Backbone bond lengths (Angstrom), bond angles and torsions (degrees), N, CA, C in turn:
res aa  C-N    CA-C-N  psi(-1)  N-CA   C-N-CA  omega(-1)  CA-C   N-CA-C  phi
1 V - - - 1.456 - - 1.529 107.69 -
2 L 1.315 115.73 121.38 1.462 121.54 -179.06 1.521 112.79 -97.02
3 F 1.334 116.71 -30.05 1.467 121.16 -177.39 1.516 108.12 -158.38
4 E 1.315 116.32 141.35 1.462 119.75 173.52 1.515 109.09 -143.34
5 D 1.309 115.20 154.63 1.459 121.43 -177.05 1.520 108.13 -157.51
6 H 1.320 115.97 176.49 1.463 121.54 176.05 1.525 108.22 -141.41
7 N 1.301 116.10 173.41 1.456 122.39 -177.17 1.526 110.92 -67.34
8 H 1.344 116.20 133.73 1.470 121.97 179.07 1.527 112.07 -119.57
9 V 1.320 117.96 21.15 1.467 120.55 -173.91 1.523 113.57 -73.96
10 A 1.316 118.26 -14.15 1.467 120.73 -178.18 1.525 112.19 -60.20
11 G 1.330 117.27 -24.20 1.457 120.92 178.96 1.518 113.56 -76.18
12 G 1.336 117.65 -3.16 1.452 121.44 176.78 1.518 114.75 107.85
13 D 1.337 118.09 -16.52 1.464 121.11 177.85 1.518 108.00 -92.40
14 H 1.319 115.81 101.52 1.462 120.70 -174.63 1.525 113.69 -77.46
15 T 1.338 117.03 5.12 1.465 119.91 174.17 1.525 111.93 -95.28
16 Q 1.308 118.40 -2.00 1.466 121.08 -176.69 1.526 111.64 -86.49
17 H 1.323 115.04 62.74 1.460 121.65 176.47 1.525 108.94 -88.77
18 P 1.321 118.08 145.61 1.470 119.99 -179.77 1.530 112.82 -63.33
19 E 1.325 118.06 -33.34 1.463 120.41 -179.90 1.531 111.22 -65.97
20 F 1.332 116.23 -35.10 1.465 120.76 177.73 1.523 109.99 -69.46
21 E 1.334 116.00 -43.77 1.470 120.53 178.34 1.522 110.83 -62.81
22 L 1.329 116.64 -37.54 1.456 120.77 177.90 1.530 110.37 -62.90
23 A 1.320 117.26 -44.19 1.465 120.81 178.33 1.526 110.49 -61.68
24 R 1.313 117.03 -42.87 1.467 121.22 178.60 1.531 110.43 -62.30
25 W 1.338 116.16 -45.79 1.464 120.32 178.86 1.532 110.24 -60.42
26 A 1.329 116.98 -46.38 1.464 121.26 -178.73 1.527 111.10 -60.55
27 A 1.322 117.60 -41.71 1.464 121.33 179.98 1.524 111.35 -61.01
28 N 1.325 116.68 -33.83 1.465 121.60 -177.11 1.520 114.37 -91.68
29 N 1.334 118.03 -14.37 1.461 119.88 -171.38 1.523 115.60 -128.05
30 M 1.308 118.17 -5.21 1.462 120.89 -177.48 1.526 110.07 -127.65
31 T 1.317 115.88 149.47 1.463 120.13 174.46 1.529 108.78 -72.11
32 P 1.319 117.70 159.22 1.467 119.03 175.81 1.530 112.50 -56.12
33 E 1.316 116.96 -37.44 1.461 120.42 179.55 1.524 111.24 -65.35
34 A 1.332 116.63 -44.21 1.472 120.75 179.47 1.525 110.78 -65.09
35 R 1.330 116.91 -39.06 1.469 119.76 178.17 1.520 110.63 -62.35
36 A 1.318 117.13 -42.52 1.467 120.91 -178.74 1.526 111.78 -64.60
37 Q 1.325 117.55 -28.59 1.465 121.87 -179.57 1.527 112.81 -88.80
38 A 1.319 117.96 -10.37 1.470 122.17 -175.51 1.524 111.59 -73.36
39 T 1.322 115.02 151.20 1.464 122.12 171.34 1.518 107.64 -115.77
40 V 1.318 116.45 130.15 1.463 123.03 179.47 1.524 108.03 -104.37
41 Y 1.332 116.10 125.51 1.464 122.26 178.62 1.523 108.70 -109.79
42 T 1.334 116.53 129.96 1.461 120.68 178.76 1.523 110.14 -138.41
43 S 1.317 115.03 157.22 1.466 119.08 176.82 1.521 110.84 -74.45
44 G 1.332 116.74 -33.12 1.460 121.01 -179.42 1.515 111.77 -125.99
45 E 1.316 115.83 154.07 1.463 121.43 177.98 1.522 110.14 -61.53
46 H 1.316 116.48 142.55 1.463 121.62 178.09 1.532 110.77 -57.44
47 C 1.320 116.32 142.69 1.460 121.23 169.30 1.533 107.56 -76.50
48 P 1.339 118.85 170.95 1.466 120.06 179.72 1.535 113.44 -57.11
49 M 1.334 118.35 -40.54 1.467 121.56 179.44 1.523 110.57 -60.63
50 C 1.324 116.58 -46.43 1.461 121.05 -177.72 1.520 111.46 -72.35
51 S 1.332 116.97 -35.48 1.465 120.10 175.44 1.521 110.10 -60.14
52 A 1.328 116.56 -45.22 1.464 120.52 179.69 1.526 110.74 -62.37
53 A 1.323 117.62 -44.21 1.469 120.71 178.50 1.524 110.36 -60.00
54 H 1.319 117.06 -43.26 1.464 123.08 178.04 1.532 109.55 -57.75
55 G 1.322 115.96 -47.28 1.458 120.50 179.78 1.518 113.22 -66.83
56 W 1.334 117.65 -42.70 1.464 121.01 -177.90 1.516 112.18 -61.93
57 V 1.339 118.11 -36.74 1.471 119.35 -178.80 1.523 112.27 -89.64
58 G 1.333 117.85 -4.88 1.452 121.01 174.10 1.511 115.67 78.12
59 L 1.338 116.68 31.23 1.460 119.03 176.20 1.524 110.11 -70.09
60 G 1.318 116.21 157.11 1.456 122.11 -177.74 1.516 113.73 -86.91
61 R 1.298 115.33 -138.66 1.465 125.23 -172.87 1.535 112.87 -53.75
62 I 1.333 115.23 145.41 1.467 122.80 174.91 1.524 108.24 -119.90
63 V 1.325 116.11 131.43 1.464 122.46 174.31 1.520 106.75 -124.03
64 Y 1.333 117.16 125.95 1.464 120.19 179.00 1.522 110.49 -132.82
65 A 1.346 115.24 151.96 1.469 120.82 -177.13 1.523 112.55 -82.87
66 S 1.341 117.50 -42.63 1.471 120.30 -177.72 1.525 109.35 -129.03
67 S 1.325 115.46 147.86 1.465 120.85 -176.27 1.525 112.01 -88.34
68 S 1.321 114.82 162.30 1.466 120.55 174.16 1.518 110.37 -61.64
69 K 1.331 116.57 -37.47 1.465 120.49 178.22 1.524 110.24 -60.72
70 Q 1.327 117.35 -44.02 1.464 120.35 177.57 1.524 110.52 -61.05
71 L 1.329 116.99 -45.12 1.463 120.54 -178.79 1.523 110.97 -60.17
72 V 1.321 117.55 -45.06 1.468 121.00 179.02 1.528 110.24 -59.35
73 E 1.325 117.26 -44.19 1.470 121.22 178.94 1.524 111.06 -63.83
74 W 1.327 116.97 -44.84 1.464 120.23 -179.26 1.525 110.78 -63.40
75 L 1.330 117.33 -45.83 1.465 119.82 -179.76 1.520 111.09 -61.96
76 S 1.315 117.42 -37.52 1.461 120.91 175.42 1.527 110.15 -62.19
77 D 1.325 116.68 -43.60 1.468 121.03 177.06 1.527 111.51 -58.75
78 F 1.343 116.42 -34.47 1.467 120.96 -178.53 1.523 112.33 -81.81
79 G 1.341 117.18 -5.94 1.462 120.89 179.12 1.514 114.34 92.56
80 A 1.318 118.18 14.90 1.466 121.47 -179.55 1.522 110.84 -79.54
81 E 1.313 115.47 148.20 1.459 121.50 173.71 1.530 108.66 -74.78
82 P 1.329 117.77 148.50 1.471 119.47 176.47 1.525 110.55 -61.90
83 G 1.316 116.39 146.07 1.461 121.17 178.27 1.518 111.56 -71.23
84 R 1.335 116.03 168.51 1.469 121.31 -178.58 1.519 112.57 -76.96
85 V 1.333 116.89 -22.80 1.465 121.34 -177.43 1.521 109.01 -107.42
86 R 1.313 116.37 131.32 1.466 120.56 179.13 1.525 110.92 -65.52
87 S 1.309 115.02 144.33 1.457 120.78 172.11 1.519 107.77 -83.21
88 L 1.310 115.69 131.80 1.461 121.61 177.17 1.517 108.55 -129.62
89 P 1.306 117.77 140.89 1.464 118.60 173.53 1.532 110.08 -60.39
90 I 1.306 116.53 145.99 1.466 121.42 -179.49 1.523 111.05 -51.14
91 E 1.331 116.61 -42.14 1.461 121.12 -176.82 1.524 113.18 -63.28
92 E 1.333 118.06 -18.22 1.461 120.65 176.58 1.524 111.92 -85.28
93 V 1.324 116.85 -10.11 1.462 121.13 -178.55 1.528 111.23 -104.86
94 I 1.323 117.71 -43.91 1.468 120.79 -179.22 1.526 110.60 -123.85
95 R 1.318 114.57 151.60 1.466 121.31 -179.48 1.523 110.37 -103.40
96 D 1.313 114.60 162.06 1.462 122.10 168.94 1.526 114.21 55.58
97 T 1.306 117.02 38.56 1.460 121.62 175.26 1.519 108.04 -126.00
98 Q 1.324 116.09 130.87 1.463 119.50 176.30 1.521 108.42 -72.63
99 V 1.316 116.53 127.11 1.461 122.55 -179.17 1.523 108.26 -125.45
100 D 1.332 116.26 126.19 1.459 122.15 178.75 1.520 109.54 -124.35
101 G 1.308 116.67 123.03 1.443 122.79 179.38 1.513 108.37 153.14
102 P 1.295 118.33 166.18 1.464 127.23 -3.95 1.529 112.09 -76.61
103 V 1.334 114.18 172.94 1.463 122.24 178.61 1.529 107.20 -105.55
104 P 1.334 118.72 102.11 1.469 121.46 -174.53 1.530 113.83 -55.37
105 E 1.320 116.81 -33.80 1.470 120.12 -178.06 1.529 112.81 -65.59
106 L 1.323 117.76 -18.55 1.467 121.38 -178.95 1.525 113.56 -102.01
107 A 1.321 118.02 -2.30 1.468 121.32 -173.44 1.525 113.06 -57.51
108 A 1.311 118.41 -48.00 1.470 120.62 -177.26 1.525 111.08 -63.96
109 E 1.323 116.61 -40.95 1.464 120.46 -179.51 1.527 111.30 -66.59
110 V 1.321 117.08 -44.36 1.465 120.36 179.66 1.528 110.43 -67.39
111 R 1.324 117.79 -39.01 1.464 120.69 177.33 1.523 110.36 -58.74
112 E 1.319 117.05 -43.35 1.464 120.92 179.83 1.527 110.91 -64.44
113 L 1.314 117.86 -40.96 1.468 120.66 176.71 1.526 110.76 -62.71
114 Q 1.324 117.14 -39.72 1.465 120.74 177.22 1.527 111.09 -65.45
115 R 1.326 116.52 -39.68 1.467 120.26 178.84 1.526 110.33 -62.44
116 L 1.320 116.83 -45.99 1.463 120.71 179.57 1.526 111.10 -62.20
117 S 1.317 116.80 -41.01 1.461 121.12 178.13 1.526 110.85 -64.35
118 F 1.327 116.94 -43.80 1.459 121.40 179.07 1.529 110.35 -60.90
119 E 1.320 117.20 -45.49 1.468 120.83 -179.85 1.524 111.38 -64.27
120 R 1.328 117.34 -40.45 1.465 120.83 179.09 1.528 110.28 -63.46
121 Q 1.328 116.54 -44.29 1.464 120.24 179.64 1.525 111.49 -65.37
122 A 1.328 117.28 -36.51 1.467 120.90 178.63 1.524 110.65 -64.26
123 K 1.330 117.04 -38.87 1.468 121.01 178.96 1.522 111.80 -68.70
124 E 1.348 116.25 -36.18 1.463 120.75 -177.81 1.523 111.93 -76.84
125 G 1.335 115.65 -14.73 1.457 120.73 175.96 1.466 112.74 82.08
């Protein structure tokens, strides 16, 4: 593990995604060759902003546990309003990157974590 991060959007800056920070870190700390050979592991599929950052810095393979499509469905189930930015599969944003996910065996666990997060955010207002 070379770098890890988590979501920082609770402070109001909705661009502070860990995948974006990872791309920024990689651009500043890894050679282009090392970035191309790297594998990025995430709990959720990159959003379009993070997919673009991943592509711009030339990172390699992406492995994610749950898809953006799953997240949209789960949030709808929880009563959330749709977000302002459309969810797009990573492959629709960047080319020539190996993408593996979602992992069906983790769907129930990730859904529960999303539910708990949604409920916590609803309570905090």
